[in-house]
N, C-alpha and C positions, 0 to 999 in steps of 0.2 A: 432245852426245848423239846428235844425227842421223847423225852419222858413225857411231857405234858400231853403231847400228840398221841402216845401210846395209851395213856391214861383215859384221854377223852374216848379213843376207840373201844377201849374195854367198858367204859360207861355206857356207851351207846349200844355195844353188842348185849350188854347185860339188861338194857332197858327193852330191847328188842325182845329178848328171851322172855323175861317178864311179862311183856305183852301177848306173846303167844301161848304162854302157860296159862295166863287168866282168861284168854279167849276159850281155852279149852274147858274151863271150868264154868263158863256161861250156861244157864239154864236153855233147855231147847225152847224154840219158837213154838207157844201153843197153837193148836190146830182144833180145837175143840168147837169153833163156832159160837153161834148166839145161844145155845142151849148148854153150852158148858158151865160147871159149876163155879168156875174161877173167874174173876173179871178180866185176867190179861187176855184168855182166850176171846172172851166178847169183844174186847177192845180190837184184837186183830181181826175179828169177823167185820167190825165196822170199818176198820182201816183198809180192808179188802175191798169192800162196797165203794169207798170213796176213791181207792186207786183204780177200780175197774171203770168207775164214772169218769174220771178225769182223763183216763187213757184212750177214751173214744173221740175219735177225731173224724171230721170236723165236729165242734160242739153242737151244731144243729141236728146231729144224727144220735144226740143223746135222749134217751126216754127215761122217766123215772123207774127207780127200782119197784120190784112187785110189792102188792100190798103187805103181804108176809114180811117181807124185809123191812119195810117201813115200820109196821107193827113191832118188830123186834127192836128197832132202834128207840121207838118211843118207850118200850119198858126198860131200855137200858137208861132213859132219863131219870127213872126213879132209884137208880142204884145208890147205895151208901157210898159206893166209891167215887170220889169227885172226878177223878181222871176218866172214869167210864162214862160218867154223865158229860163231862166236856167234849169227849171225842164224839160220843152219840150226837150231841147237840151241833157240833160243828158239821157232822156227815150229813145230819137231816138238812141243815141249811144250804149245805153244797148240792145236794141233789135235789131239793124241792125248791129253793129260792124262798122258803118260809122260815120264819123263826118264832111266831106267836109269843114274843116277848119272854122267851125262856132264857134264864141265865143259870148255867151251871152252879154258880157259887151264891145264887140267891137263896134266902131263907126259904126253909121246908114249904111253908104256905103259899109262897109266891111260885114256887116250882110246882106244887101241887094243881095249882090253878092252870098255868102254862101248860102241862103235861096233859090236862083234861082238854085243853083247846087243841093239842096235837092230836090226841086221840080221837076227838070229834072228827077234825079235818081228814084223819087217815080212813076212819070208818065210813065217811062219806065219798070216798073216790070210787070211781067205775075201775074196773079192771083195765091195766094198760092195752093198749092195741096190741096185736101181735106182729105187727110190721115195727120196724125201727130195730135200735139195738140195745134193749133195756138191761137193766142190772138185775141179777138173781144173787141170793145169798150163798 
């Protein structure tokens, strides 16, 4: 019985050590923003917008992100990376309350039409009022 407990302790210790070693091998979190060449950095930029939006309390103090930020999110809807499209579409839905029938997994012609609706809507916006706590990229 003592040997079994000792073996479990060694196994758990080994697993913890392996986890620590693997954590050290993880790639750094990209911080390139919307203009970065890699999808991961652009995804992190969109997630930062969503995080800032959801952190503003009370919710009635939230105002939409800048037009430039919305335009960057709309550009992400055209990505060849499905994860990038999904994160951008969910962020846009969250911060605007709109969806324009965009589905990240829809066929390209359907996405194209929805992106054009998004683009037209964003282009029609007036700049956000300076009061309130808007979200910038």
